[in-house]
C-alpha positions, -999 to 999 in steps of 0.1 A, spaced: -6 223 126 13 202 101 10 164 103 47 159 96 75 178 114 105 190 94 125 161 111 100 135 98 102 149 63 140 149 64 140 113 76 118 103 46 141 120 21 172 105 37 162 71 49 129 66 30 102 65 58 83 84 84 59 73 112 27 92 122 14 73 153 -24 72 158 -32 101 135 -65 87 121 -97 101 137 -117 73 154 -145 76 129 -121 71 99 -106 41 115 -141 25 121 -150 32 84 -119 16 71 -125 -15 92 -160 -18 79 -149 -14 43 -121 -40 48 -147 -65 60 -168 -59 29 -139 -64 5 -127 -96 22 -161 -111 15 -158 -97 -21 -125 -115 -26 -136 -148 -11 -166 -148 -34 -143 -141 -64 -121 -170 -55 -152 -192 -50 -163 -183 -84 -130 -193 -99 -128 -225 -78 -93 -216 -64 -76 -213 -30 -47 -193 -44 -51 -164 -68 -17 -146 -74 -4 -137 -40 -38 -141 -24 -41 -172 -3 -76 -179 9 -80 -177 47 -43 -168 52 -33 -137 33 -50 -112 11 -40 -83 -12 -72 -68 -25 -64 -39 -49 -80 -9 -66 -117 -13 -55 -121 23 -42 -144 33 -70 -170 9 -54 -171 30 -22 -178 67 -17 -163 66 18 -130 52 5 -128 79 -22 -133 106 5 -104 92 25 -80 86 -4 -85 121 -18 -88 139 16 -68 170 27 -50 148 52 -38 123 26 -29 152 3 -7 167 30 10 133 38 17 127 1 30 161 -7 55 159 22 71 130 4 65 137 -33 62 175 -37 33 196 -51 20 171 -77 4 139 -66 -13 110 -84 -30 79 -69 -10 49 -82 -25 20 -63 -46 12 -33 -52 -22 -16 -62 -40 15 -34 -62 30 -48 -87 55 -32 -115 75 -57 -139 89 -57 -151 125 -32 -178 135 -22 -187 100 -16 -154 83 15 -159 60 47 -140 60 57 -119 31 92 -119 17 119 -92 13 110 -69 -16 108 -33 -29 73 -22 -40 89 -9 -71 103 -44 -77 68 -56 -86 65 -29 -112 98 -35 -128 95 -73 -128 64 -72 -150 73 -39 -168 111 -35 -171 108 -3 -192 87 15 -165 115 35 -150 102 57 -123 112 78 -92 101 63 -59 64 64 -51 50 66 -16 34 37 2 11 47 31 8 17 54 -23 25 74 -29 3 104 -64 -9 112 -51 -29 142 -23 -25 167 7 -42 150 37 -60 165 61 -88 158 36 -115 168 8 -105 144 29 -100 113 41 -64 112 64 -50 86 102 -50 90 118 -21 72 154 -15 60 163 22 59 181 33 27 214 35 45 213 -1 54 196 -15 23 215 5 -3 181 14 -18 180 52 -20 185 53 -58 183 17 -69 156 -9 -78 171 -44 -74 163 -75 -94 135 -96 -79 130 -134 -82 98 -154 -78 96 -175 -46 80 -209 -54 49 -217 -33 41 -181 -21 44 -163 -55 63 -136 -36 90 -116 -53 123 -117 -34 152 -93 -37 171 -89 -4 190 -119 9 212 -103 35 215 -108 73 199 -75 85 165 -84 100 152 -48 95 134 -26 120 99 -39 131 71 -14 130 54 -16 164 26 10 163 -10 14 173 -41 12 151 -48 44 132 -11 50 124 2 60 90 37 47 82 50 63 49 78 46 31 94 48 -3 87 22 -29 125 16 -30 129 6 6 134 -31 13 107 -45 36 91 -78 46 65 -90 71 62 -119 95 33 -144 100 3 -136 122 4 -160 152 -24 -143 172 -61 -151 173 -71 -119 155 -67 -106 120 -40 -80 112 -55 -55 87 -37 -28 67 -50 -3 42 -23 7 17 -28 37 -6 2 44 -28 8 78 -44 33 90 -71 46 123 -83 34 115 -119 20 87 -140 41 55 -139 47 36 -171 22 33 -199 -12 17 -204 2 -18 -198 11 -7 -162 -23 8 -157 -39 -26 -166 -33 -32 -129 -24 1 -114 -36 37 -119 -27 73 -126 -55 93 -110 -48 131 -107 -50 141 -70 -29 173 -63 -15 198 -88 7 227 -77 -3 221 -41 -41 221 -47 -65 192 -46 -78 187 -81 -94 152 -78 -126 152 -99 -150 124 -92 -169 129 -124 -138 122 -145 -124 93 -124 -133 65 -148 -117 31 -149 -111 32 -187 -89 62 -182 -70 53 -150 -70 16 -142 -92 -14 -135 -125 -19 -118 -154 4 -127 -181 20 -107 -207 -7 -111 -223 0 -78 -210 27 -55 -213 21 -18 -220 48 7 
């Protein structure tokens, strides 16, 4: 049975998103929570070593974006390149799929910061204006129930954001280091979904998130897939171009997945 109905696929291609409530098996959800805990400690240790409280858009104890560490974990590789994620990605992108980016997005309890209106592609274009690309797919995988009180995402469908074919100019927001593009009055639609949900949306859709005002973390795992490599080696200084699916068949090859070919962070110590 297909994960996505024809209606969900049509919604993605027209408005830029689909929602698959609670589709993760319980054991997969548990694994991702365990891996998230490990990499939060990894990031805190990195910031300690640098002697900083803010590192890019990471704010210690408040908000984290921990990217492209999957080569350190066998379990994460098995999830990222699984038949389930191949099916999800192909529904949006077609028969050829590459892993572009993956990251943990965590808002800490009671003080998890908001994140401003942006397009994911806006971050690519801000630093690499020549990296023109078709929309890639963001898979927003919830490790907790998400709602307006713990900092869920608010999404603007293409028809309301004017984003189906356009990447807008983004400007840096002082203090947060967020890039901001949309300044209209539409608040967006809040994603209120249970843990284990996959929300897929286009890298062109405007979205934002609110603060976490609860006494528990709000944790998201965020793989991003593209229909082909994006940009050149300068883009892959922070992102990736790892072959995953070709002509509808999974071709991911662990033996050839090396950081010097496809992006940062090597396989110093793989974790089970």
